[in-house]
VOBA-1610 file (N, C-alpha, C; in pm, whole numbers, padded with zeros to 5 digits, always signed):
BEGIN
Met+00085-00120+00000Met+00000+00000+00000Met+00088+00125+00000Ser+00055+00223-00086Ser+00133+00344-00096Ser+00126+00424+00033Asp+00239+00491+00067Asp+00240+00579+00183Asp+00147+00698+00160Asn+00126+00734+00035Asn+00039+00846+00000Asn-00104+00795-00022Pro-00197+00827+00068Pro-00333+00774+00054Pro-00407+00827-00067Trp-00359+00939-00123Trp-00434+01001-00233Trp-00426+00923-00362Asn-00322+00844-00381Asn-00319+00757-00498Asn-00436+00658-00494Gln-00463+00604-00375Gln-00573+00510-00359Gln-00707+00583-00362His-00714+00700-00299His-00839+00777-00301His-00881+00809-00444Ala-00783+00835-00529Ala-00814+00867-00669Ala-00885+00752-00739Leu-00852+00630-00698Leu-00912+00511-00760Leu-01047+00476-00700Thr-01074+00522-00577Thr-01198+00485-00508Thr-01286+00607-00481Trp-01265+00714-00555Trp-01337+00838-00530Trp-01489+00820-00538Ala-01533+00737-00630Ala-01678+00714-00646Ala-01739+00650-00523Cys-01657+00586-00441Cys-01706+00520-00319Cys-01708+00615-00199Met-01657+00734-00216Met-01655+00832-00108Met-01789+00906-00101Gly-01821+00952+00018Gly-01943+01028+00037Gly-01926+01127+00150Pro-02028+01208+00177Pro-02022+01302+00289Pro-01997+01228+00420Pro-01919+01286+00510Pro-01865+01422+00506Pro-01734+01437+00429Leu-01675+01327+00380Leu-01548+01339+00310Leu-01561+01417+00180Arg-01675+01405+00115Arg-01707+01486-00001Arg-01819+01582+00035Pro-01828+01697-00032Pro-01933+01793+00003Pro-02073+01740-00024His-02162+01766+00069His-02303+01731+00059His-02375+01837-00024Ala-02495+01804-00069Ala-02574+01901-00147Ala-02595+02031-00070Thr-02614+02021+00062Thr-02633+02143+00141Thr-02504+02223+00155Asp-02390+02155+00149Asp-02262+02226+00144Asp-02252+02307+00015Leu-02292+02245-00095Leu-02283+02312-00224Leu-02375+02433-00229Gln-02489+02424-00165Gln-02578+02540-00156Gln-02510+02653-00081Asn-02438+02618+00025Asn-02369+02720+00105Asn-02250+02779+00029Tyr-02176+02693-00042Tyr-02068+02745-00126Tyr-02124+02844-00228Gln-02234+02806-00293Gln-02292+02890-00396Gln-02342+03023-00338Lys-02407+03014-00223Lys-02459+03135-00158Lys-02345+03229-00124Ala-02236+03176-00069Ala-02122+03259-00032Ala-02056+03320-00155Met-02042+03239-00261Met-01977+03289-00382Met-02060+03399-00448Asn-02192+03381-00453Asn-02279+03483-00510Asn-02269+03613-00431Arg-02260+03598-00299Arg-02251+03716-00212Arg-02122+03794-00237Leu-02010+03724-00241Leu-01884+03796-00257Leu-01869+03852-00398Trp-01922+03780-00497Trp-01915+03829-00635Trp-01992+03960-00647Gly-02109+03965-00582Gly-02186+04088-00583Gly-02114+04201-00512Ser-02046+04169-00402Ser-01974+04272-00327Ser-01856+04326-00405Leu-01805+04246-00499Leu-01693+04290-00582Leu-01739+04373-00701Gly-01871+04386-00717Gly-01925+04462-00830Gly-01944+04379-00954Asn-01959+04246-00935Asn-01986+04152-01044Asn-01880+04158-01156Pro-01753+04150-01119Pro-01649+04156-01222Pro-01629+04019-01286Arg-01540+04014-01383Arg-01490+03886-01432Arg-01407+03825-01321Leu-01446+03709-01273Leu-01388+03652-01152Leu-01266+03567-01183Thr-01160+03586-01105Thr-01043+03500-01111Thr-01035+03425-00978Ala-01035+03292-00985Ala-01040+03211-00864Ala-00939+03098-00869Met-00893+03057-00752Met-00804+02942-00738Met-00873+02835-00656Leu-00873+02713-00706Leu-00931+02599-00636Leu-00819+02512-00583Leu-00823+02484-00452Leu-00725+02395-00389Leu-00774+02252-00403Gly-00714+02178-00496Gly-00761+02044-00528Gly-00845+02045-00656Val-00905+01931-00683Val-00986+01917-00805Val-01126+01869-00772Thr-01175+01902-00653Thr-01308+01857-00609Thr-01411+01885-00718Pro-01466+01781-00781Pro-01556+01803-00896Pro-01682+01880-00860Glu-01730+01865-00736Glu-01850+01937-00696Glu-01828+02088-00696Leu-01706+02131-00663Leu-01676+02274-00663Leu-01651+02325-00804Val-01586+02243-00885Val-01568+02280-01026Val-01704+02303-01092Gly-01803+02222-01052Gly-01934+02228-01115Gly-02029+02331-01058Leu-01982+02418-00968Leu-02069+02524-00917Leu-02112+02617-01030Asn-02214+02696-01005Asn-02264+02791-01104Asn-02177+02917-01099Trp-02067+02912-01169Trp-01971+03022-01168Trp-02019+03137-01255Pro-01983+03260-01219Pro-02014+03374-01307Pro-01954+03354-01446Glu-02016+03411-01545Glu-01967+03400-01683Glu-01825+03454-01693Gln-01746+03386-01775Gln-01607+03424-01804Gln-01515+03413-01682Thr-01557+03338-01581Thr-01468+03312-01467Thr-01343+03240-01514Arg-01230+03279-01460Arg-01106+03204-01479Arg-01081+03126-01352Leu-01087+02994-01361Leu-01067+02907-01246Leu-00941+02824-01266Leu-00847+02840-01175Leu-00723+02763-01178Leu-00726+02663-01064Ala-00725+02534-01096Ala-00727+02429-00995Ala-00586+02373-00978Leu-00541+02365-00852Leu-00409+02312-00821Leu-00421+02185-00739Asp-00353+02080-00781Asp-00348+01956-00704Asp-00209+01896-00721His-00152+01849-00610His-00016+01795-00615His-00013+01651-00662Asn-00131+01586-00671Asn-00136+01443-00703Asn-00189+01424-00845Ile-00104+01372-00930Ile-00141+01356-01071Ile-00254+01255-01089Gln-00262+01155-00999Gln-00369+01056-01010Gln-00504+01118-00979Met-00508+01211-00884Met-00634+01281-00856Met-00676+01364-00976Ile-00581+01428-01040Ile-00612+01508-01159Ile-00667+01419-01270Lys-00604+01305-01292Lys-00645+01217-01401Lys-00778+01146-01375Asn-00798+01101-01250Asn-00913+01015-01221Asn-01033+01088-01161Val-01008+01202-01099Val-01116+01272-01028Val-01150+01406-01092Gly-01049+01472-01144Gly-01070+01605-01201Gly-01174+01604-01311Ser-01255+01710-01315Ser-01356+01725-01418Ser-01340+01861-01483Lys-01406+01882-01595Lys-01393+02006-01670Lys-01525+02081-01671Asn-01518+02211-01647Asn-01635+02297-01658Asn-01619+02379-01785Glu-01697+02343-01887Glu-01682+02406-02018Glu-01742+02546-02022Lys-01815+02586-01918Lys-01881+02716-01919Lys-01789+02829-01876Ile-01671+02792-01824Ile-01577+02893-01775Ile-01438+02863-01830Ile-01344+02953-01802Ile-01204+02929-01839Ile-01142+02850-01725His-01122+02723-01746His-01084+02630-01639His-00952+02563-01673Gln-00853+02580-01586Gln-00724+02518-01604Gln-00690+02434-01482Val-00613+02327-01502Val-00569+02241-01393Val-00417+02230-01398Val-00353+02252-01284Val-00208+02247-01276Val-00167+02151-01164Cys-00069+02066-01192Cys-00016+01977-01089Cys+00091+02054-01012Ala+00055+02098-00892Ala+00146+02181-00813Ala+00107+02174-00667Asp+00203+02204-00583Asp+00180+02210-00439Asp+00117+02344-00404Trp+00018+02342-00314Trp-00052+02466-00278Trp+00040+02567-00211Gly+00145+02520-00148Gly+00233+02610-00077Gly+00350+02661-00159Gln+00350+02631-00290Gln+00458+02679-00375Gln+00447+02830-00396Ser+00541+02885-00469Ser+00539+03027-00498Ser+00406+03067-00561Pro+00364+03191-00543Pro+00235+03234-00597Pro+00220+03202-00745Val+00104+03150-00780Val+00076+03114-00918Val+00001+03226-00989Leu-00091+03288-00915Leu-00172+03394-00974Leu-00118+03533-00941Asn-00010+03541-00866Asn+00058+03668-00841Asn-00037+03778-00798Ala-00105+03753-00688Ala-00195+03853-00628Ala-00307+03898-00722Ser-00357+03805-00805Ser-00464+03841-00898Ser-00594+03766-00871Ala-00593+03671-00778Ala-00715+03594-00748Ala-00804+03673-00653Gln-00932+03683-00690Gln-01027+03745-00598Gln-01081+03644-00497Leu-01068+03516-00530Leu-01123+03410-00446Leu-01033+03287-00450Ile-01007+03231-00332Ile-00947+03098-00321Ile-01046+03012-00245Leu-01075+02893-00297Leu-01168+02805-00228Leu-01116+02662-00229Gly-01168+02584-00133Gly-01128+02445-00123Gly-01221+02370-00030Asp-01207+02239-00030Asp-01292+02154+00052Asp-01207+02062+00137Gly-01199+02091+00267Gly-01125+02006+00359Gly-00975+02012+00342Cys-00925+02110+00266Cys-00784+02108+00226Cys-00687+02137+00341Phe-00732+02204+00446Phe-00641+02235+00556Phe-00619+02114+00647Thr-00692+02007+00625Thr-00678+01886+00706Thr-00540+01822+00689Phe-00472+01854+00582Phe-00348+01786+00548Phe-00224+01861+00597Phe-00244+01966+00679Phe-00131+02048+00721Phe-00130+02062+00873Asn-00010+02067+00926Asn+00009+02088+01069Asn-00055+02219+01110Phe-00148+02213+01202Phe-00228+02331+01234Phe-00146+02445+01292Leu-00050+02414+01376Leu+00027+02521+01440Leu+00144+02570+01355Asp+00186+02489+01258Asp+00300+02528+01175Asp+00262+02537+01027Gly+00224+02421+00973Gly+00196+02414+00829Gly+00082+02502+00785Asp-00025+02509+00866Asp-00140+02588+00826Asp-00104+02736+00817Gln-00034+02787+00919Gln+00001+02929+00916Gln+00091+02959+00797Asn+00183+02867+00770Asn+00270+02883+00654Asn+00188+02882+00526Leu+00093+02790+00518Leu+00007+02781+00399Leu-00079+02906+00386Ile-00134+02952+00497Ile-00220+03071+00495Ile-00143+03189+00437Ser-00022+03209+00482Ser+00057+03322+00435Ser+00090+03310+00287Lys+00120+03189+00244Lys+00155+03169+00103Lys+00033+03183+00013Leu-00080+03130+00058Leu-00201+03144-00023Leu-00242+03290-00036Lys-00223+03364+00071Lys-00264+03504+00071Lys-00191+03584-00037Lys-00070+03540-00074Lys+00006+03609-00177Lys-00058+03597-00315Asn-00150+03501-00331Asn-00220+03485-00458Asn-00346+03571-00466Leu-00386+03630-00354Leu-00509+03707-00349Leu-00486+03855-00376Val-00585+03919-00438Val-00585+04064-00448Val-00606+04121-00307Lys-00583+04248-00292Lys-00610+04313-00165Lys-00757+04296-00130Lys-00784+04255-00006Lys-00919+04228+00042Lys-00984+04113-00037Gly-00902+04016-00079Gly-00954+03899-00147Gly-01019+03803-00051Tyr-01088+03701-00105Tyr-01170+03612-00024Tyr-01116+03469-00021Leu-01138+03404+00091Leu-01104+03263+00111Leu-01230+03191+00156Leu-01267+03084+00087Leu-01389+03010+00116Leu-01354+02861+00125Val-01359+02806+00245Val-01309+02670+00268Val-01399+02595+00367Arg-01421+02467+00339Arg-01485+02380+00438Arg-01375+02314+00520Phe-01389+02324+00651Phe-01293+02266+00743Phe-01352+02143+00811Phe-01265+02056+00856Phe-01304+01943+00942Phe-01248+01972+01080Ile-01335+01986+01178Ile-01291+02030+01310Ile-01320+01925+01417Gln-01241+01931+01521Gln-01258+01845+01637Gln-01382+01888+01716Ala-01452+01793+01778Ala-01566+01826+01863Ala-01518+01909+01982Pro-01602+01998+02035Pro-01562+02078+02152Pro-01512+01993+02267Ile-01579+01880+02289Ile-01533+01780+02386Ile-01501+01654+02307Lys-01372+01620+02300Lys-01328+01509+02215Lys-01390+01377+02259Glu-01440+01303+02160Glu-01490+01168+02187Glu-01374+01074+02217Ser-01400+00974+02297Ser-01303+00866+02313Ser-01327+00763+02202Thr-01223+00687+02174Thr-01237+00581+02074Thr-01342+00480+02118Gln-01350+00454+02249Gln-01450+00360+02301Gln-01591+00412+02276Asp-01610+00543+02290Asp-01741+00601+02265Asp-01781+00590+02118Val-01682+00605+02030Val-01711+00594+01888Val-01757+00453+01854Phe-01687+00352+01904Phe-01728+00214+01876Phe-01859+00179+01944Ala-01884+00237+02062Ala-02012+00214+02128Ala-02126+00268+02042Ala-02101+00383+01978Ala-02202+00440+01889Ala-02225+00351+01767Val-02117+00290+01719Val-02129+00197+01606Val-02218+00079+01643Phe-02188+00017+01757Phe-02263-00102+01797Phe-02408-00069+01831Ala-02433+00057+01868Ala-02570+00100+01897Ala-02645+00139+01770Gly-02576+00132+01656Gly-02640+00167+01529Gly-02661+00317+01513Ala-02579+00397+01582Ala-02599+00542+01583Ala-02515+00615+01479Ile-02433+00543+01405Ile-02354+00605+01298Ile-02400+00547+01165Lys-02464+00627+01086Lys-02527+00578+00964Lys-02428+00557+00851Ser-02328+00643+00843Ser-02234+00639+00732Ser-02097+00591+00777Phe-02037+00503+00699Phe-01902+00458+00732Phe-01803+00574+00724His-01829+00668+00634His-01738+00783+00622His-01746+00871+00746Ser-01864+00884+00805Ser-01876+00958+00931Ser-01802+00885+01041Phe-01815+00753+01044Phe-01743+00672+01143Phe-01593+00690+01127Lys-01545+00686+01004Lys-01402+00696+00978Lys-01347+00829+01030Trp-01421+00937+01008Trp-01378+01069+01056Trp-01384+01077+01208Arg-01492+01023+01266Arg-01503+01025+01412Arg-01393+00942+01477Leu-01360+00830+01417Leu-01252+00746+01470Leu-01119+00821+01463Ala-01092+00884+01350Ala-00967+00959+01335Ala-00959+01071+01438Met-01068+01144+01456Met-01068+01255+01551Met-01049+01206+01694Ser-01105+01089+01725Ser-01092+01035+01861Ser-00949+00994+01892Leu-00872+00962+01789Leu-00734+00919+01808Leu-00634+01035+01810Gln-00681+01154+01776Gln-00594+01270+01780Gln-00585+01323+01922Glu-00467+01314+01981Glu-00446+01359+02118Glu-00416+01507+02127His-00346+01560+02024His-00307+01700+02026His-00328+01760+01887Glu-00380+01881+01883Glu-00406+01947+01755Glu-00278+01963+01672Glu-00168+01995+01738Glu-00046+02022+01665Glu+00022+01894+01614Lys-00021+01781+01665Lys+00038+01654+01621Lys-00050+01579+01522Gly-00180+01605+01527Gly-00270+01536+01436Gly-00281+01388+01467Val-00321+01312+01367Val-00335+01167+01383Val-00277+01099+01260Lys-00195+00998+01285Lys-00135+00923+01175Lys-00239+00828+01115Leu-00251+00827+00983Leu-00354+00747+00919Leu-00337+00598+00944Ser-00213+00553+00955Ser-00192+00410+00982Ser-00248+00372+01118Asp-00247+00465+01215Asp-00305+00438+01346Asp-00455+00420+01336Val-00518+00501+01251Val-00663+00487+01230Val-00693+00349+01172Tyr-00615+00310+01073Tyr-00636+00178+01012Tyr-00612+00067+01114Asp-00507+00076+01193Asp-00472-00030+01288Asp-00583-00049+01393Val-00639+00062+01441Val-00747+00051+01540Val-00871-00011+01476Trp-00900+00032+01354Trp-01012-00029+01282Trp-00989-00178+01263His-00869-00212+01216His-00840-00353+01184His-00846-00440+01309Ser-00802-00387+01423Ser-00804-00465+01547Ser-00946-00490+01597Asn-01041-00407+01552Asn-01181-00425+01592Asn-01267-00479+01479Lys-01202-00512+01367Lys-01277-00548+01247Lys-01366-00669+01267Lys-01317-00769+01340Lys-01397-00890+01361Lys-01525-00858+01438Asn-01515-00763+01531Asn-01631-00729+01613Asn-01738-00652+01535Val-01696-00587+01427Val-01792-00506+01351Val-01815-00559+01210Ser-01770-00680+01184Ser-01783-00736+01050Ser-01928-00745+01006Gln-02018-00762+01101Gln-02160-00773+01066Gln-02216-00643+01013Leu-02144-00533+01034Leu-02196-00404+00991Leu-02201-00392+00840Ser-02122-00471+00769Ser-02128-00467+00624Ser-02262-00515+00572Gln-02339-00580+00659Gln-02472-00625+00621Gln-02576-00514+00633Gln-02541-00405+00703Gln-02634-00295+00716Gln-02643-00220+00584Pro-02761-00175+00545Pro-02778-00112+00413Pro-02696+00014+00394Asp-02664+00086+00502Asp-02592+00212+00488Asp-02440+00195+00494Trp-02394+00075+00524Trp-02250+00050+00529Trp-02215-00048+00417Lys-02177+00005+00302Lys-02145-00077+00186Lys-02000-00125+00194Val-01978-00246+00148Val-01843-00302+00150Val-01745-00214+00073Ser-01788-00161-00039Ser-01700-00075-00120Ser-01658+00049-00044Glu-01747+00102+00043Glu-01714+00219+00122Glu-01624+00182+00240Ile-01652+00068+00301Ile-01566+00021+00411Ile-01423+00000+00363Asn-01408-00050+00243Asn-01274-00079+00190Asn-01192+00046+00163Thr-01254+00164+00163Thr-01177+00286+00140Thr-01077+00313+00252Ile-01100+00256+00369Ile-01008+00277+00481Ile-00874+00205+00457Asn-00872+00113+00361Asn-00747+00043+00331Asn-00639+00138+00281Ala-00680+00257+00232Ala-00581+00355+00187Ala-00496+00407+00302Tyr-00543+00389+00425Tyr-00469+00436+00542Tyr-00363+00337+00590Lys-00370+00216+00540Lys-00280+00110+00588Lys-00134+00149+00562Ala-00054+00146+00668Ala+00090+00171+00661Ala+00125+00313+00617Ser+00026+00403+00613Ser+00053+00541+00573Ser+00107+00621+00690Thr+00217+00692+00668Thr+00274+00776+00772Thr+00220+00920+00764Val+00128+00943+00674Val+00067+01076+00659Val-00019+01107+00781Asn-00015+01231+00826Asn-00098+01277+00937Asn-00210+01367+00886Tyr-00328+01357+00947Tyr-00437+01451+00927Tyr-00454+01532+01054Tyr-00502+01654+01040Tyr-00513+01746+01153Tyr-00654+01801+01164Phe-00710+01793+01285Phe-00846+01838+01311Phe-00845+01941+01425Pro-00841+02070+01392Pro-00839+02171+01497Pro-00976+02190+01559Lys-00981+02244+01679Lys-01107+02290+01735Lys-01142+02423+01667Leu-01270+02456+01669Leu-01314+02578+01602Leu-01247+02701+01663Thr-01231+02702+01794Thr-01166+02817+01859Thr-01021+02831+01812Ser-00951+02720+01798Ser-00813+02724+01752Ser-00805+02770+01607Leu-00898+02722+01527Leu-00904+02762+01387Leu-00921+02914+01376Arg-01014+02967+01452Arg-01039+03111+01447Arg-00919+03191+01495Asn-00854+03144+01599Asn-00734+03212+01648Asn-00623+03211+01543Gln-00614+03100+01472Gln-00507+03087+01373Gln-00531+03176+01251Met-00656+03189+01210Met-00689+03261+01088Met-00694+03412+01106Gln-00720+03458+01227Gln-00752+03598+01246Gln-00637+03694+01217Cys-00515+03645+01219Cys-00401+03733+01190Cys-00403+03782+01046Glu-00442+03695+00955Glu-00438+03729+00813Glu-00576+03755+00754Phe-00681+03699+00816Phe-00814+03705+00755Phe-00921+03748+00855Glu-01020+03817+00804Glu-01138+03854+00879Glu-01250+03754+00847Glu-01306+03693+00949Glu-01416+03598+00927Glu-01545+03674+00899Leu-01607+03643+00784Leu-01731+03708+00744Leu-01853+03624+00773Asp-01839+03493+00763Asp-01955+03406+00785Asp-01909+03263+00809Cys-01999+03186+00866Cys-01976+03044+00894Cys-02104+02969+00861Phe-02095+02873+00770Phe-02211+02798+00724Phe-02200+02652+00765Tyr-02314+02592+00793Tyr-02317+02449+00822Tyr-02419+02381+00730Gly-02384+02262+00685Gly-02476+02183+00605Gly-02575+02108+00693Asp-02647+02017+00630Asp-02748+01938+00701Asp-02730+01791+00665Tyr-02640+01723+00736Tyr-02612+01582+00713Tyr-02536+01530+00833Glu-02513+01402+00839Glu-02444+01343+00953Glu-02302+01400+00966Leu-02271+01450+01083Leu-02143+01509+01119Leu-02122+01649+01060Ser-02225+01708+01005Ser-02210+01842+00947Ser-02170+01946+01051Glu-02201+01918+01179Glu-02163+02013+01284Glu-02012+02023+01300Arg-01938+01929+01242Arg-01792+01935+01247Arg-01732+01972+01112Cys-01816+02023+01022Cys-01770+02054+00886Cys-01813+02194+00843Pro-01774+02298+00916Pro-01817+02433+00879Pro-01750+02484+00752Ile-01826+02559+00675Ile-01770+02632+00562Ile-01747+02775+00609Met-01625+02821+00600Met-01586+02951+00652Met-01557+03046+00535Leu-01615+03165+00544Leu-01589+03270+00445Leu-01504+03379+00511Tyr-01388+03404+00451Tyr-01295+03503+00504Tyr-01264+03609+00399Arg-01219+03724+00448Arg-01165+03828+00362Arg-01028+03868+00417Ser-00931+03878+00330Ser-00796+03913+00376Ser-00796+04053+00435Arg-00715+04073+00537Arg-00717+04198+00610Arg-00645+04311+00535Tyr-00560+04276+00441Tyr-00490+04380+00364Tyr-00439+04320+00235
//
């Protein structure tokens, strides 16, 4: 199994679902926020940067003549997941989000879905925030869905108790709750192989769950991408997220969808402070 889970995710993307992928109510919130900021800009020709190739975001109802530049560091995600929006000027580049500015302070909007999960919250995120800001025009906008830790962290035992009680409908929600329960410190995150190992050690006890209609075998198998992976994911608390962002960005709004675990998946709209 590759150390990089995204090679495997690219092959099993169709098996992913909310909260790992945006829900219909998330897309409504993205659209509402984008329409709002576009209007506040005076309805110009929009230049935007997309972090990743999330097809649901590519397919939003973009203003006419929008220039959308999508950046993803994983070529397999670009090949297998990336989609094309023929209604706008849409380009895809294989590049790291933290590289030198690509749009050279010309983007009015940067957006992404869950993209900050892959960076160290106390170090990598701040570094990423500063670098991304260099691609924005003065008072440019950032629109991102975050995955956050619960105000009171669940224990791993509580997560499995909820599973056995039939209280977790989606395997993807379970996978996220399990990962969050294993994260001891925000600045350290959780190693994906640890998530897989805990799941695997309890697999015999929950094998019957594949018989439940909402837990499909194809979705359960997506956790295999975590096997032996040394990659860490990071789930900040909302208060920590706000403290981290406020130096560079002003928070304008916070949206929540309507689906399982949506309370831990806020979409945040920011405007750069200068």
